[in-house]
All heavy atoms as a GROMACS GRO file, in nm:
protein
  595
    1MET      N    1  -0.816  -5.774  -2.436
    1MET     CA    2  -0.667  -5.779  -2.420
    1MET      C    3  -0.617  -5.635  -2.409
    1MET      O    4  -0.654  -5.545  -2.478
    1MET     CB    5  -0.608  -5.853  -2.539
    1MET     CG    6  -0.462  -5.882  -2.526
    1MET     SD    7  -0.406  -6.004  -2.640
    1MET     CE    8  -0.256  -5.921  -2.689
    2LYS      N    9  -0.526  -5.615  -2.319
    2LYS     CA   10  -0.466  -5.494  -2.294
    2LYS      C   11  -0.364  -5.467  -2.402
    2LYS      O   12  -0.270  -5.554  -2.438
    2LYS     CB   13  -0.403  -5.484  -2.153
    2LYS     CG   14  -0.491  -5.489  -2.042
    2LYS     CD   15  -0.422  -5.489  -1.915
    2LYS     CE   16  -0.526  -5.505  -1.793
    2LYS     NZ   17  -0.457  -5.506  -1.662
    3PRO      N   18  -0.346  -5.334  -2.441
    3PRO     CA   19  -0.231  -5.300  -2.532
    3PRO      C   20  -0.088  -5.318  -2.458
    3PRO      O   21  -0.090  -5.305  -2.345
    3PRO     CB   22  -0.262  -5.158  -2.554
    3PRO     CG   23  -0.392  -5.127  -2.511
    3PRO     CD   24  -0.438  -5.228  -2.412
    4ALA      N   25  -0.009  -5.359  -2.547
    4ALA     CA   26   0.125  -5.392  -2.494
    4ALA      C   27   0.181  -5.274  -2.411
    4ALA      O   28   0.254  -5.291  -2.311
    4ALA     CB   29   0.223  -5.428  -2.610
    5HIS      N   30   0.158  -5.148  -2.466
    5HIS     CA   31   0.219  -5.023  -2.395
    5HIS      C   32   0.157  -5.010  -2.248
    5HIS      O   33   0.234  -4.987  -2.163
    5HIS     CB   34   0.176  -4.907  -2.471
    5HIS     CG   35   0.214  -4.785  -2.409
    5HIS    ND1   36   0.343  -4.732  -2.389
    5HIS    CD2   37   0.128  -4.696  -2.346
    5HIS    CE1   38   0.337  -4.622  -2.323
    5HIS    NE2   39   0.226  -4.583  -2.282
    6GLN      N   40   0.040  -5.042  -2.239
    6GLN     CA   41  -0.035  -5.030  -2.104
    6GLN      C   42   0.022  -5.128  -2.015
    6GLN      O   43   0.055  -5.101  -1.894
    6GLN     CB   44  -0.179  -5.049  -2.116
    6GLN     CG   45  -0.259  -5.033  -1.996
    6GLN     CD   46  -0.412  -5.043  -1.997
    6GLN    OE1   47  -0.461  -5.074  -2.104
    6GLN    NE2   48  -0.470  -5.033  -1.898
    7THR      N   49   0.031  -5.252  -2.054
    7THR     CA   50   0.091  -5.365  -1.972
    7THR      C   51   0.231  -5.341  -1.936
    7THR      O   52   0.264  -5.356  -1.822
    7THR     CB   53   0.079  -5.498  -2.051
    7THR    OG1   54  -0.047  -5.527  -2.086
    7THR    CG2   55   0.140  -5.617  -1.965
    8ARG      N   56   0.317  -5.288  -2.031
    8ARG     CA   57   0.459  -5.240  -1.992
    8ARG      C   58   0.461  -5.132  -1.892
    8ARG      O   59   0.544  -5.148  -1.803
    8ARG     CB   60   0.525  -5.200  -2.128
    8ARG     CG   61   0.663  -5.177  -2.107
    8ARG     CD   62   0.755  -5.157  -2.226
    8ARG     NE   63   0.683  -5.086  -2.341
    8ARG     CZ   64   0.680  -4.952  -2.356
    8ARG    NH1   65   0.732  -4.877  -2.266
    8ARG    NH2   66   0.618  -4.900  -2.462
    9CYS      N   67   0.370  -5.035  -1.901
    9CYS     CA   68   0.370  -4.934  -1.816
    9CYS      C   69   0.334  -4.977  -1.669
    9CYS      O   70   0.404  -4.939  -1.568
    9CYS     CB   71   0.268  -4.820  -1.845
    9CYS     SG   72   0.321  -4.726  -1.991
   10VAL      N   73   0.242  -5.070  -1.662
   10VAL     CA   74   0.198  -5.123  -1.528
   10VAL      C   75   0.316  -5.210  -1.476
   10VAL      O   76   0.352  -5.202  -1.357
   10VAL     CB   77   0.074  -5.209  -1.543
   10VAL    CG1   78   0.052  -5.290  -1.408
   10VAL    CG2   79  -0.049  -5.117  -1.571
   11THR      N   80   0.388  -5.290  -1.560
   11THR     CA   81   0.491  -5.368  -1.503
   11THR      C   82   0.609  -5.281  -1.455
   11THR      O   83   0.675  -5.308  -1.358
   11THR     CB   84   0.543  -5.460  -1.624
   11THR    OG1   85   0.436  -5.537  -1.662
   11THR    CG2   86   0.657  -5.540  -1.578
   12GLU      N   87   0.646  -5.176  -1.537
   12GLU     CA   88   0.748  -5.081  -1.490
   12GLU      C   89   0.704  -5.002  -1.359
   12GLU      O   90   0.802  -4.992  -1.276
   12GLU     CB   91   0.775  -4.986  -1.600
   12GLU     CG   92   0.834  -5.041  -1.727
   12GLU     CD   93   0.853  -4.952  -1.843
   12GLU    OE1   94   0.818  -4.836  -1.836
   12GLU    OE2   95   0.909  -4.994  -1.947
   13ALA      N   96   0.594  -4.967  -1.341
   13ALA     CA   97   0.533  -4.900  -1.230
   13ALA      C   98   0.551  -4.994  -1.106
   13ALA      O   99   0.592  -4.949  -0.999
   13ALA     CB  100   0.401  -4.843  -1.237
   14LEU      N  101   0.514  -5.124  -1.126
   14LEU     CA  102   0.519  -5.220  -1.013
   14LEU      C  103   0.669  -5.241  -0.977
   14LEU      O  104   0.698  -5.232  -0.859
   14LEU     CB  105   0.467  -5.348  -1.058
   14LEU     CG  106   0.319  -5.385  -1.028
   14LEU    CD1  107   0.267  -5.511  -1.092
   14LEU    CD2  108   0.286  -5.382  -0.883
   15ALA      N  109   0.747  -5.251  -1.072
   15ALA     CA  110   0.895  -5.274  -1.039
   15ALA      C  111   0.947  -5.156  -0.963
   15ALA      O  112   1.029  -5.168  -0.866
   15ALA     CB  113   0.976  -5.292  -1.171
   16ARG      N  114   0.899  -5.036  -1.009
   16ARG     CA  115   0.969  -4.910  -0.946
   16ARG      C  116   0.915  -4.905  -0.792
   16ARG      O  117   0.998  -4.876  -0.703
   16ARG     CB  118   0.917  -4.794  -1.023
   16ARG     CG  119   0.985  -4.673  -0.999
   16ARG     CD  120   0.941  -4.547  -1.091
   16ARG     NE  121   0.861  -4.581  -1.192
   16ARG     CZ  122   0.765  -4.511  -1.242
   16ARG    NH1  123   0.763  -4.384  -1.213
   16ARG    NH2  124   0.695  -4.538  -1.335
   17LEU      N  125   0.796  -4.942  -0.769
   17LEU     CA  126   0.742  -4.939  -0.645
   17LEU      C  127   0.800  -5.044  -0.556
   17LEU      O  128   0.835  -5.021  -0.440
   17LEU     CB  129   0.585  -4.956  -0.647
   17LEU     CG  130   0.505  -4.939  -0.520
   17LEU    CD1  131   0.542  -4.804  -0.446
   17LEU    CD2  132   0.362  -4.966  -0.546
   18GLU      N  133   0.815  -5.156  -0.604
   18GLU     CA  134   0.874  -5.272  -0.547
   18GLU      C  135   1.027  -5.227  -0.496
   18GLU      O  136   1.066  -5.250  -0.387
   18GLU     CB  137   0.884  -5.393  -0.626
   18GLU     CG  138   0.934  -5.510  -0.556
   18GLU     CD  139   0.938  -5.640  -0.652
   18GLU    OE1  140   0.848  -5.647  -0.740
   18GLU    OE2  141   1.029  -5.724  -0.636
   19ARG      N  142   1.107  -5.168  -0.582
   19ARG     CA  143   1.245  -5.128  -0.551
   19ARG      C  144   1.241  -5.033  -0.432
   19ARG      O  145   1.330  -5.039  -0.350
   19ARG     CB  146   1.298  -5.063  -0.679
   19ARG     CG  147   1.363  -5.161  -0.771
   19ARG     CD  148   1.461  -5.096  -0.875
   19ARG     NE  149   1.391  -4.984  -0.941
   19ARG     CZ  150   1.323  -4.992  -1.052
   19ARG    NH1  151   1.307  -5.117  -1.116
   19ARG    NH2  152   1.272  -4.889  -1.110
   20VAL      N  153   1.144  -4.942  -0.419
   20VAL     CA  154   1.138  -4.839  -0.306
   20VAL      C  155   1.137  -4.936  -0.183
   20VAL      O  156   1.215  -4.894  -0.083
   20VAL     CB  157   1.011  -4.771  -0.314
   20VAL    CG1  158   0.981  -4.694  -0.183
   20VAL    CG2  159   1.005  -4.661  -0.426
   21PHE      N  160   1.074  -5.038  -0.178
   21PHE     CA  161   1.065  -5.119  -0.044
   21PHE      C  162   1.199  -5.202  -0.037
   21PHE      O  163   1.245  -5.229   0.078
   21PHE     CB  164   0.937  -5.208  -0.036
   21PHE     CG  165   0.813  -5.110  -0.013
   21PHE    CD1  166   0.744  -5.058  -0.118
   21PHE    CD2  167   0.785  -5.073   0.127
   21PHE    CE1  168   0.629  -4.974  -0.082
   21PHE    CE2  169   0.679  -4.998   0.162
   21PHE     CZ  170   0.596  -4.953   0.044
   22VAL      N  171   1.236  -5.280  -0.149
   22VAL     CA  172   1.344  -5.369  -0.138
   22VAL      C  173   1.475  -5.298  -0.111
   22VAL      O  174   1.562  -5.345  -0.037
   22VAL     CB  175   1.341  -5.449  -0.269
   22VAL    CG1  176   1.473  -5.540  -0.258
   22VAL    CG2  177   1.221  -5.549  -0.266
   23GLU      N  178   1.496  -5.182  -0.176
   23GLU     CA  179   1.617  -5.114  -0.153
   23GLU      C  180   1.635  -5.043  -0.023
   23GLU      O  181   1.743  -4.990   0.014
   23GLU     CB  182   1.641  -5.026  -0.273
   23GLU     CG  183   1.661  -5.099  -0.403
   23GLU     CD  184   1.682  -5.000  -0.526
   23GLU    OE1  185   1.665  -4.873  -0.507
   23GLU    OE2  186   1.700  -5.052  -0.642
   24LYS      N  187   1.537  -5.021   0.038
   24LYS     CA  188   1.520  -4.956   0.171
   24LYS      C  189   1.470  -5.039   0.286
   24LYS      O  190   1.347  -5.002   0.329
   24LYS     CB  191   1.463  -4.819   0.161
   24LYS     CG  192   1.520  -4.721   0.069
   24LYS     CD  193   1.435  -4.603   0.065
   24LYS     CE  194   1.476  -4.514  -0.043
   24LYS     NZ  195   1.596  -4.459  -0.055
   25PRO      N  196   1.528  -5.162   0.321
   25PRO     CA  197   1.458  -5.244   0.422
   25PRO      C  198   1.422  -5.172   0.542
   25PRO      O  199   1.500  -5.077   0.594
   25PRO     CB  200   1.569  -5.349   0.449
   25PRO     CG  201   1.670  -5.347   0.326
   25PRO     CD  202   1.651  -5.197   0.277
   26GLY      N  203   1.301  -5.205   0.602
   26GLY     CA  204   1.261  -5.129   0.727
   26GLY      C  205   1.181  -5.006   0.694
   26GLY      O  206   1.125  -4.952   0.787
   27VAL      N  207   1.170  -4.967   0.567
   27VAL     CA  208   1.095  -4.841   0.535
   27VAL      C  209   0.947  -4.867   0.559
   27VAL      O  210   0.903  -4.986   0.534
   27VAL     CB  211   1.128  -4.787   0.398
   27VAL    CG1  212   1.073  -4.886   0.285
   27VAL    CG2  213   1.075  -4.642   0.373
   28ARG      N  214   0.878  -4.770   0.612
   28ARG     CA  215   0.735  -4.782   0.639
   28ARG      C  216   0.671  -4.651   0.575
   28ARG      O  217   0.692  -4.546   0.600
   28ARG     CB  218   0.715  -4.770   0.783
   28ARG     CG  219   0.783  -4.869   0.871
   28ARG     CD  220   0.789  -4.855   1.012
   28ARG     NE  221   0.661  -4.833   1.077
   28ARG     CZ  222   0.586  -4.932   1.129
   28ARG    NH1  223   0.627  -5.056   1.123
   28ARG    NH2  224   0.466  -4.908   1.176
   29LEU      N  225   0.591  -4.686   0.475
   29LEU     CA  226   0.534  -4.585   0.388
   29LEU      C  227   0.380  -4.586   0.388
   29LEU      O  228   0.329  -4.706   0.362
   29LEU     CB  229   0.583  -4.591   0.254
   29LEU     CG  230   0.742  -4.577   0.234
   29LEU    CD1  231   0.788  -4.616   0.098
   29LEU    CD2  232   0.782  -4.437   0.282
   30THR      N  233   0.319  -4.466   0.382
   30THR     CA  234   0.175  -4.459   0.350
   30THR      C  235   0.170  -4.457   0.207
   30THR      O  236   0.258  -4.450   0.130
   30THR     CB  237   0.122  -4.329   0.411
   30THR    OG1  238   0.190  -4.228   0.342
   30THR    CG2  239   0.128  -4.319   0.550
   31THR      N  240   0.046  -4.470   0.159
   31THR     CA  241   0.024  -4.469   0.012
   31THR      C  242   0.070  -4.342  -0.058
   31THR      O  243   0.141  -4.339  -0.154
   31THR     CB  244  -0.139  -4.470  -0.026
   31THR    OG1  245  -0.178  -4.599   0.027
   31THR    CG2  246  -0.152  -4.471  -0.179
   32ALA      N  247   0.051  -4.223   0.023
   32ALA     CA  248   0.097  -4.094  -0.043
   32ALA      C  249   0.256  -4.092  -0.037
   32ALA      O  250   0.310  -4.044  -0.143
   32ALA     CB  251   0.048  -3.988   0.055
   33ALA      N  252   0.304  -4.139   0.062
   33ALA     CA  253   0.467  -4.131   0.063
   33ALA      C  254   0.525  -4.230  -0.033
   33ALA      O  255   0.618  -4.198  -0.112
   33ALA     CB  256   0.513  -4.175   0.209
   34ALA      N  257   0.460  -4.350  -0.061
   34ALA     CA  258   0.516  -4.444  -0.154
   34ALA      C  259   0.483  -4.386  -0.292
   34ALA      O  260   0.585  -4.402  -0.374
   34ALA     CB  261   0.449  -4.580  -0.129
   35ALA      N  262   0.383  -4.318  -0.315
   35ALA     CA  263   0.350  -4.255  -0.447
   35ALA      C  264   0.455  -4.155  -0.471
   35ALA      O  265   0.514  -4.150  -0.595
   35ALA     CB  266   0.208  -4.204  -0.456
   36GLN      N  267   0.494  -4.072  -0.385
   36GLN     CA  268   0.586  -3.974  -0.415
   36GLN      C  269   0.723  -4.020  -0.426
   36GLN      O  270   0.797  -3.988  -0.526
   36GLN     CB  271   0.592  -3.877  -0.282
   36GLN     CG  272   0.680  -3.759  -0.296
   36GLN     CD  273   0.674  -3.667  -0.188
   36GLN    OE1  274   0.633  -3.701  -0.078
   36GLN    NE2  275   0.728  -3.549  -0.209
   37MET      N  276   0.772  -4.127  -0.355
   37MET     CA  277   0.899  -4.192  -0.373
   37MET      C  278   0.910  -4.262  -0.505
   37MET      O  279   1.024  -4.269  -0.564
   37MET     CB  280   0.935  -4.277  -0.248
   37MET     CG  281   0.962  -4.204  -0.129
   37MET     SD  282   1.016  -4.317   0.012
   37MET     CE  283   1.186  -4.348  -0.044
   38ALA      N  284   0.800  -4.322  -0.547
   38ALA     CA  285   0.812  -4.402  -0.676
   38ALA      C  286   0.775  -4.308  -0.790
   38ALA      O  287   0.774  -4.354  -0.912
   38ALA     CB  288   0.715  -4.520  -0.663
   39GLY      N  289   0.740  -4.183  -0.782
   39GLY     CA  290   0.692  -4.103  -0.885
   39GLY      C  291   0.562  -4.137  -0.943
   39GLY      O  292   0.548  -4.137  -1.069
   40LEU      N  293   0.466  -4.183  -0.877
   40LEU     CA  294   0.322  -4.241  -0.930
   40LEU      C  295   0.217  -4.159  -0.873
   40LEU      O  296   0.236  -4.094  -0.766
   40LEU     CB  297   0.314  -4.388  -0.880
   40LEU     CG  298   0.422  -4.483  -0.927
   40LEU    CD1  299   0.405  -4.627  -0.849
   40LEU    CD2  300   0.410  -4.497  -1.071
   41ASP      N  301   0.123  -4.155  -0.949
   41ASP     CA  302  -0.008  -4.094  -0.914
   41ASP      C  303  -0.054  -4.178  -0.789
   41ASP      O  304  -0.044  -4.297  -0.780
   41ASP     CB  305  -0.106  -4.110  -1.024
   41ASP     CG  306  -0.251  -4.075  -0.991
   41ASP    OD1  307  -0.274  -3.955  -0.979
   41ASP    OD2  308  -0.329  -4.164  -0.965
   42ARG      N  309  -0.120  -4.109  -0.694
   42ARG     CA  310  -0.166  -4.170  -0.565
   42ARG      C  311  -0.260  -4.281  -0.591
   42ARG      O  312  -0.253  -4.389  -0.527
   42ARG     CB  313  -0.220  -4.061  -0.473
   42ARG     CG  314  -0.220  -4.116  -0.319
   42ARG     CD  315  -0.267  -4.006  -0.240
   42ARG     NE  316  -0.170  -3.893  -0.233
   42ARG     CZ  317  -0.182  -3.795  -0.137
   42ARG    NH1  318  -0.298  -3.788  -0.064
   42ARG    NH2  319  -0.104  -3.708  -0.129
   43GLN      N  320  -0.363  -4.266  -0.677
   43GLN     CA  321  -0.463  -4.367  -0.708
   43GLN      C  322  -0.397  -4.495  -0.773
   43GLN      O  323  -0.431  -4.615  -0.733
   43GLN     CB  324  -0.576  -4.314  -0.799
   43GLN     CG  325  -0.645  -4.198  -0.741
   43GLN     CD  326  -0.739  -4.245  -0.623
   43GLN    OE1  327  -0.695  -4.321  -0.535
   43GLN    NE2  328  -0.861  -4.185  -0.624
   44VAL      N  329  -0.306  -4.469  -0.863
   44VAL     CA  330  -0.232  -4.592  -0.930
   44VAL      C  331  -0.152  -4.656  -0.817
   44VAL      O  332  -0.152  -4.780  -0.821
   44VAL     CB  333  -0.144  -4.535  -1.034
   44VAL    CG1  334  -0.044  -4.645  -1.090
   44VAL    CG2  335  -0.216  -4.472  -1.161
   45CYS      N  336  -0.078  -4.581  -0.734
   45CYS     CA  337  -0.006  -4.642  -0.627
   45CYS      C  338  -0.089  -4.725  -0.539
   45CYS      O  339  -0.041  -4.830  -0.497
   45CYS     CB  340   0.076  -4.526  -0.556
   45CYS     SG  341   0.203  -4.595  -0.445
   46ARG      N  342  -0.215  -4.680  -0.502
   46ARG     CA  343  -0.294  -4.747  -0.417
   46ARG      C  344  -0.316  -4.894  -0.485
   46ARG      O  345  -0.313  -4.990  -0.405
   46ARG     CB  346  -0.420  -4.674  -0.387
   46ARG     CG  347  -0.512  -4.741  -0.294
   46ARG     CD  348  -0.649  -4.661  -0.260
   46ARG     NE  349  -0.609  -4.549  -0.185
   46ARG     CZ  350  -0.619  -4.428  -0.221
   46ARG    NH1  351  -0.672  -4.392  -0.332
   46ARG    NH2  352  -0.580  -4.327  -0.136
   47VAL      N  353  -0.356  -4.900  -0.608
   47VAL     CA  354  -0.390  -5.027  -0.671
   47VAL      C  355  -0.262  -5.105  -0.671
   47VAL      O  356  -0.267  -5.235  -0.644
   47VAL     CB  357  -0.439  -5.002  -0.817
   47VAL    CG1  358  -0.434  -5.129  -0.898
   47VAL    CG2  359  -0.569  -4.921  -0.815
   48LEU      N  360  -0.145  -5.060  -0.699
   48LEU     CA  361  -0.018  -5.134  -0.708
   48LEU      C  362   0.017  -5.190  -0.572
   48LEU      O  363   0.073  -5.293  -0.557
   48LEU     CB  364   0.093  -5.051  -0.768
   48LEU     CG  365   0.069  -5.010  -0.922
   48LEU    CD1  366   0.182  -4.932  -0.975
   48LEU    CD2  367   0.035  -5.124  -1.008
   49LEU      N  368   0.001  -5.110  -0.469
   49LEU     CA  369   0.027  -5.145  -0.337
   49LEU      C  370  -0.058  -5.267  -0.296
   49LEU      O  371  -0.017  -5.357  -0.224
   49LEU     CB  372   0.011  -5.043  -0.228
   49LEU     CG  373   0.124  -4.928  -0.228
   49LEU    CD1  374   0.074  -4.814  -0.149
   49LEU    CD2  375   0.245  -4.980  -0.174
   50ARG      N  376  -0.180  -5.267  -0.338
   50ARG     CA  377  -0.277  -5.372  -0.314
   50ARG      C  378  -0.233  -5.495  -0.383
   50ARG      O  379  -0.223  -5.604  -0.308
   50ARG     CB  380  -0.414  -5.338  -0.355
   50ARG     CG  381  -0.521  -5.436  -0.318
   50ARG     CD  382  -0.654  -5.389  -0.352
   50ARG     NE  383  -0.699  -5.265  -0.332
   50ARG     CZ  384  -0.743  -5.187  -0.424
   50ARG    NH1  385  -0.769  -5.232  -0.558
   50ARG    NH2  386  -0.783  -5.057  -0.406
   51ARG      N  387  -0.182  -5.490  -0.500
   51ARG     CA  388  -0.126  -5.604  -0.579
   51ARG      C  389  -0.009  -5.664  -0.504
   51ARG      O  390   0.008  -5.782  -0.499
   51ARG     CB  391  -0.104  -5.560  -0.718
   51ARG     CG  392  -0.052  -5.684  -0.802
   51ARG     CD  393  -0.029  -5.664  -0.934
   51ARG     NE  394  -0.133  -5.619  -1.023
   51ARG     CZ  395  -0.133  -5.594  -1.141
   51ARG    NH1  396  -0.009  -5.606  -1.215
   51ARG    NH2  397  -0.242  -5.561  -1.222
   52LEU      N  398   0.088  -5.577  -0.463
   52LEU     CA  399   0.201  -5.623  -0.387
   52LEU      C  400   0.176  -5.684  -0.262
   52LEU      O  401   0.243  -5.769  -0.215
   52LEU     CB  402   0.312  -5.505  -0.380
   52LEU     CG  403   0.371  -5.453  -0.497
   52LEU    CD1  404   0.453  -5.337  -0.484
   52LEU    CD2  405   0.452  -5.570  -0.581
   53THR      N  406   0.068  -5.636  -0.193
   53THR     CA  407   0.017  -5.696  -0.068
   53THR      C  408  -0.031  -5.836  -0.096
   53THR      O  409  -0.007  -5.934  -0.040
   53THR     CB  410  -0.078  -5.599   0.005
   53THR    OG1  411  -0.019  -5.483   0.031
   53THR    CG2  412  -0.126  -5.666   0.129
   54GLN      N  413  -0.119  -5.843  -0.205
   54GLN     CA  414  -0.180  -5.987  -0.240
   54GLN      C  415  -0.078  -6.084  -0.276
   54GLN      O  416  -0.097  -6.197  -0.260
   54GLN     CB  417  -0.286  -5.956  -0.354
   54GLN     CG  418  -0.402  -5.880  -0.309
   54GLN     CD  419  -0.489  -5.830  -0.419
   54GLN    OE1  420  -0.454  -5.833  -0.543
   54GLN    NE2  421  -0.609  -5.799  -0.385
   55THR      N  422   0.027  -6.030  -0.339
   55THR     CA  423   0.138  -6.136  -0.378
   55THR      C  424   0.227  -6.172  -0.262
   55THR      O  425   0.307  -6.263  -0.276
   55THR     CB  426   0.218  -6.071  -0.492
   55THR    OG1  427   0.285  -5.958  -0.451
   55THR    CG2  428   0.133  -6.040  -0.618
   56GLY      N  429   0.216  -6.102  -0.151
   56GLY     CA  430   0.287  -6.142  -0.037
   56GLY      C  431   0.418  -6.071  -0.025
   56GLY      O  432   0.495  -6.081   0.082
   57LEU      N  433   0.444  -5.972  -0.106
   57LEU     CA  434   0.570  -5.895  -0.100
   57LEU      C  435   0.565  -5.794   0.024
   57LEU      O  436   0.658  -5.772   0.104
   57LEU     CB  437   0.611  -5.817  -0.223
   57LEU     CG  438   0.739  -5.731  -0.214
   57LEU    CD1  439   0.852  -5.837  -0.221
   57LEU    CD2  440   0.749  -5.639  -0.316
   58LEU      N  441   0.446  -5.727   0.033
   58LEU     CA  442   0.424  -5.629   0.133
   58LEU      C  443   0.310  -5.667   0.234
   58LEU      O  444   0.240  -5.750   0.201
   58LEU     CB  445   0.378  -5.496   0.066
   58LEU     CG  446   0.462  -5.428  -0.031
   58LEU    CD1  447   0.415  -5.296  -0.084
   58LEU    CD2  448   0.611  -5.406   0.023
   59GLU      N  449   0.312  -5.597   0.340
   59GLU     CA  450   0.202  -5.625   0.424
   59GLU      C  451   0.154  -5.476   0.478
   59GLU      O  452   0.231  -5.388   0.482
   59GLU     CB  453   0.232  -5.715   0.550
   59GLU     CG  454   0.341  -5.667   0.645
   59GLU     CD  455   0.368  -5.767   0.755
   59GLU    OE1  456   0.373  -5.882   0.735
   59GLU    OE2  457   0.385  -5.711   0.876
   60GLN      N  458   0.028  -5.471   0.499
   60GLN     CA  459  -0.029  -5.337   0.543
   60GLN      C  460  -0.050  -5.343   0.690
   60GLN      O  461  -0.114  -5.437   0.757
   60GLN     CB  462  -0.157  -5.309   0.472
   60GLN     CG  463  -0.210  -5.168   0.496
   60GLN     CD  464  -0.333  -5.128   0.425
   60GLN    OE1  465  -0.392  -5.209   0.349
   60GLN    NE2  466  -0.378  -5.004   0.426
   61ARG      N  467  -0.001  -5.236   0.766
   61ARG     CA  468  -0.013  -5.233   0.909
   61ARG      C  469  -0.120  -5.119   0.938
   61ARG      O  470  -0.175  -5.067   0.854
   61ARG     CB  471   0.125  -5.215   0.960
   61ARG     CG  472   0.225  -5.324   0.936
   61ARG     CD  473   0.314  -5.352   1.038
   61ARG     NE  474   0.403  -5.465   1.004
   61ARG     CZ  475   0.518  -5.481   1.036
   61ARG    NH1  476   0.590  -5.384   1.094
   61ARG    NH2  477   0.585  -5.586   1.010
   62ARG      N  478  -0.114  -5.095   1.061
   62ARG     CA  479  -0.221  -4.989   1.124
   62ARG      C  480  -0.186  -4.861   1.047
   62ARG      O  481  -0.077  -4.824   1.003
   62ARG     CB  482  -0.183  -4.968   1.261
   62ARG     CG  483  -0.236  -5.076   1.350
   62ARG     CD  484  -0.211  -5.040   1.494
   62ARG     NE  485  -0.256  -5.138   1.582
   62ARG     CZ  486  -0.230  -5.141   1.711
   62ARG    NH1  487  -0.144  -5.051   1.766
   62ARG    NH2  488  -0.274  -5.246   1.782
   63HIS      N  489  -0.296  -4.780   1.045
   63HIS     CA  490  -0.292  -4.645   0.978
   63HIS      C  491  -0.253  -4.642   0.830
   63HIS      O  492  -0.204  -4.545   0.789
   63HIS     CB  493  -0.212  -4.560   1.059
   63HIS     CG  494  -0.236  -4.553   1.213
   63HIS    ND1  495  -0.366  -4.515   1.259
   63HIS    CD2  496  -0.182  -4.603   1.316
   63HIS    CE1  497  -0.364  -4.520   1.391
   63HIS    NE2  498  -0.246  -4.586   1.426
   64GLY      N  499  -0.268  -4.754   0.763
   64GLY     CA  500  -0.242  -4.763   0.623
   64GLY      C  501  -0.098  -4.765   0.584
   64GLY      O  502  -0.062  -4.724   0.481
   65VAL      N  503  -0.008  -4.798   0.679
   65VAL     CA  504   0.129  -4.808   0.645
   65VAL      C  505   0.179  -4.940   0.586
   65VAL      O  506   0.132  -5.050   0.633
   65VAL     CB  507   0.216  -4.797   0.786
   65VAL    CG1  508   0.366  -4.809   0.764
   65VAL    CG2  509   0.183  -4.645   0.847
   66PHE      N  510   0.253  -4.930   0.488
   66PHE     CA  511   0.299  -5.061   0.413
   66PHE      C  512   0.439  -5.071   0.446
   66PHE      O  513   0.532  -4.984   0.456
   66PHE     CB  514   0.280  -5.030   0.257
   66PHE     CG  515   0.134  -5.033   0.225
   66PHE    CD1  516   0.060  -4.919   0.215
   66PHE    CD2  517   0.074  -5.153   0.182
   66PHE    CE1  518  -0.077  -4.922   0.181
   66PHE    CE2  519  -0.053  -5.152   0.138
   66PHE     CZ  520  -0.132  -5.026   0.150
   67VAL      N  521   0.486  -5.209   0.462
   67VAL     CA  522   0.617  -5.252   0.493
   67VAL      C  523   0.636  -5.383   0.408
   67VAL      O  524   0.555  -5.450   0.365
   67VAL     CB  525   0.644  -5.277   0.635
   67VAL    CG1  526   0.625  -5.158   0.726
   67VAL    CG2  527   0.558  -5.386   0.691
   68LEU      N  528   0.765  -5.399   0.382
   68LEU     CA  529   0.815  -5.520   0.332
   68LEU      C  530   0.795  -5.631   0.422
   68LEU      O  531   0.826  -5.627   0.542
   68LEU     CB  532   0.967  -5.505   0.290
   68LEU     CG  533   1.035  -5.619   0.211
   68LEU    CD1  534   0.969  -5.631   0.070
   68LEU    CD2  535   1.176  -5.594   0.198
   69ARG      N  536   0.740  -5.736   0.376
   69ARG     CA  537   0.720  -5.857   0.466
   69ARG      C  538   0.854  -5.910   0.523
   69ARG      O  539   0.942  -5.910   0.438
   69ARG     CB  540   0.642  -5.978   0.383
   69ARG     CG  541   0.493  -5.951   0.375
   69ARG     CD  542   0.429  -6.056   0.333
   69ARG     NE  543   0.450  -6.171   0.424
   69ARG     CZ  544   0.395  -6.289   0.416
   69ARG    NH1  545   0.288  -6.309   0.333
   69ARG    NH2  546   0.420  -6.387   0.511
   70PRO      N  547   0.850  -5.935   0.647
   70PRO     CA  548   0.990  -5.975   0.700
   70PRO      C  549   1.059  -6.090   0.624
   70PRO      O  550   1.173  -6.093   0.604
   70PRO     CB  551   0.963  -6.028   0.844
   70PRO     CG  552   0.827  -5.949   0.875
   70PRO     CD  553   0.760  -5.940   0.747
   71SER      N  554   0.978  -6.187   0.571
   71SER     CA  555   1.044  -6.292   0.499
   71SER      C  556   1.100  -6.254   0.361
   71SER      O  557   1.178  -6.322   0.301
   71SER     CB  558   0.940  -6.415   0.486
   71SER     OG  559   0.831  -6.355   0.404
   72GLU      N  560   1.058  -6.138   0.315
   72GLU     CA  561   1.090  -6.083   0.192
   72GLU      C  562   1.229  -5.986   0.193
   72GLU      O  563   1.277  -5.954   0.093
   72GLU     CB  564   0.985  -6.015   0.115
   72GLU     CG  565   0.858  -6.098   0.087
   72GLU     CD  566   0.902  -6.212  -0.001
   72GLU    OE1  567   0.976  -6.203  -0.099
   72GLU    OE2  568   0.836  -6.324   0.009
   73ALA      N  569   1.258  -5.948   0.317
   73ALA     CA  570   1.364  -5.850   0.332
   73ALA      C  571   1.496  -5.916   0.288
   73ALA      O  572   1.529  -6.032   0.331
   73ALA     CB  573   1.373  -5.805   0.476
   74PRO      N  574   1.583  -5.831   0.226
   74PRO     CA  575   1.711  -5.890   0.192
   74PRO      C  576   1.801  -5.918   0.305
   74PRO      O  577   1.784  -5.838   0.402
   74PRO     CB  578   1.766  -5.782   0.087
   74PRO     CG  579   1.688  -5.671   0.114
   74PRO     CD  580   1.558  -5.711   0.178
   75LEU      N  581   1.886  -6.003   0.304
   75LEU     CA  582   1.977  -6.030   0.407
   75LEU      C  583   2.085  -5.918   0.419
   75LEU      O  584   2.129  -5.885   0.312
   75LEU     CB  585   2.047  -6.170   0.408
   75LEU     CG  586   1.944  -6.293   0.427
   75LEU    CD1  587   2.014  -6.412   0.388
   75LEU    CD2  588   1.881  -6.289   0.556
   76PRO      N  589   2.139  -5.887   0.538
   76PRO     CA  590   2.242  -5.778   0.541
   76PRO      C  591   2.370  -5.827   0.481
   76PRO      O  592   2.410  -5.937   0.461
   76PRO     CB  593   2.250  -5.749   0.686
   76PRO     CG  594   2.175  -5.849   0.762
   76PRO     CD  595   2.100  -5.926   0.656
   0.00000   0.00000   0.00000
């Protein structure tokens, strides 16, 4: 079982990364750019991007660019 602190940190990092994409619809980010915008380590960001892709929030396009899935984009 993971310590509560570790689980909370992962949850907070996921939420921070998710906000980067949801608050800026249309943004296209590489792992490095997403890590910088979310204030995360690049390796950690890579794992979290994979998780957000698996859950269907993001999709990965050519050249490692991540975008919000069109069905997940907020309405104007």
